[in-house]
N, C-alpha and C positions, 0 to 999 in steps of 0.2 A: 661594491656595498660594504659597508662597515658594519664586523662582527661584535654585537654588543659583550663587553665585558662582564662574566661573571664570578662574582668573588667566589662562589661554592659550584664548581663542577661537579661535586660527587654524585655517585649514581643513588637513585634512592632503593631502598627494596618494598618499605610497605608505607602509607598512610593513612591516618586514622583520624576521624572528623572528631573530637571533642566538644566543650561544653562551650556557650555562647560568650562574646567577650565582656557584652555589657548586660548587666541584670535587665534594664528596662526593656519593654518591647518594643519591635521595630514595627513602622506602619507598614499596612498589607501593600503587598508586592515590592518592599524595599529588602535588598540582599540583604542579608543578617552576617554579621563578622564572628567568625568561630574558633576557638584553639586548635589547631591540629597537631600529632605528633608524627614524627617522622622518622624512619629507621633507616640510615643510610648503609651503603656497603661496605663499612669498618663497624656497623655493628651499636652504633652509637644512636641514643634516641634523641632526638631534638624535638622542642615545640617553635611553633611559630603562630601566624594567625594568616586567616583569607576568607573570602566570601564562596570559594569552590577550591577544586583540584588546581585546577591549571594558574588561579590567582596566587595559591599555596607555593606554589613549584618556584614561580616568577620570584616570592617574597624570599622564600629559601636562597634561590640563587643570588641573592643581595649578600648574603653572606652574616654573621652571626653580629648582632647587637643586645646589647643589655635589656632592651623594652621589649622587643616582639620574637625575636630568634635565638635562640641559644641553647645550649647540650643541655639537657636533664640528667641523661647517664651518661658516661663515659663507656666506650666498649669494654667489656671483661679482657682479663688476661688471656690469650690463646697458645697456649705451648707448642702450637703445630704450626704458629706464624711465619712462613719462608718466604724471601727476600720474593721471588717469584708472585706468591700471595700479596703481597702486599701491593707487588707492581700493578697486577692487575685489579685489585680492588679500588687503586688510584686512579685508573685508565691512564698511566703512561706510556704512550705508543713507543714505538720504535724509532721515531723519528726523534727521540727527547735521549738518544741513547747517553747523553752525557751524564741526565738525572738519572737514569736507570743504573748506571756505572757506579754513580757516587753513592744511590742507595744499598747495593750490592758489597761496597768497602766500607762505608762509613756504619751501616747498619748490618754488623756481618756477628751478630747473635740473636736470637731468639727474644731474649731481654731486650736489648736495644732497639728491635724493631717493634716490640710493645712501646717502649717509653716513646718511641717517634708518634706512635698512634694515639697515645693521651696526652700528646703536649700540641699537636696537630689540630687546629681547628677550623678553618675555612681550606677547602680542598681547590686549590688552582696552583698553579706553574709556579708562580712568584712567591708564594707563602711554603711551597715544600722546600723548594732550593734555599728559601731565606733559614729553613727550620734545620735544613741538613746543614749549613753552613755554621750555625751555631753550636750543632749536637758536634760536629767535628772539631771545634777548636774546645770544647768543654774535655771531649774524648782526650784532645790531645795535651791538654794540661793537666787535668785532673785522672784522668783512667788509660794514661799509655802502658802501650805492651812491656812489662818488666823486663831487664836488660838481660836477665837469663833468659827467659822465654825468647825474645828475639834472638837471641847468639846461637841457641840452640834451632831455632828455625831457619837463621840464617846462612847455618852449617848443611841444612837439607834444603833447604830452597829458597835461594837466594831474593828470587822474583817475588813472589808470594809474602817473603816475611818484611821486604820493602815494601809491598804494598799496604801490609796491616801496620807497619811500624808508621809510616808518613800518611795512612790513610789517604792515598791517592792512586791512580791506576798504575800500574808499572808493567810493563812489558821486558823483553830479554834483551833488545837495543838499548833500552833505556838503563837497565842494569848493566850492560857492558859500558856504555858512558862513565858510571860510575866507579866500574872498576879500574877503565883506564885512566879514570882521572886520579886514579890513587885509591878509591873509597875503599872502607872494611867496615864491618860493624862497629868495630870501638869508635872509628870515626864517626858513625851514624849516631850512635850512643853518645859523643861528646856533645855534638852540633845538637841535638835536639835537646840536651839538658841546658846546654846555653841559649839555644833559642828553640823554644816549643813549638812554634807555628812555622819552623823553615820547611818549606817545599824542597823537595827531591831535586828539583834543579838546581835553587838556590844549593842546596848540598854541593851539587856535583861542579858547580862554579865554584866553591870555596874550596872544595878537594883542589881542582886544577890549578887555584893561586898559590895555594901552598906548596905543591908540587912544581910549579916554575919557578916560586919563589927560592928553595934549594937548587935549582939548576945553574 
């Protein structure tokens, strides 16, 4: 059985029937199309249309469009929004561990998490991953951890420092690869200044190449 794609998989908290879409009276027995307001799990107010609640949900799940289904009010800034809160609101299950990890690493502050909510429109796996990728590149290019902060963090916890600096998942084994390749905090800074979107694996390969060239 084929599962129907839903552009909006967002959980709905509240549905309120509003005024009719058309001003003229409908014939007796004919279903009347109404505007509906929906409050989703991210606390955004949407407007959509339908003849009943089931119809409204089906229209809403087809996603945003400028004609019928759109966000009327964005979510208010939530100073207490944690990564776990956001993951649960978006209903990202344990099977999507790579998405969960990416959210925790890239959206590593309450400001970034709220920015993500304000920029996300339809809630589905593809759109979530696409926005995470866009925001990661923006942060790497325009909002990188300062050299001083990175070097201080690297001296205390190099695994965490590399994860935040490259905005990717880093464990002790990857850190050992980096260290054994001749990687240092200074080299990480140098590489990222030259190529802001360089991954840690690419940095390891470059460090290994430089080390081998010297032997």
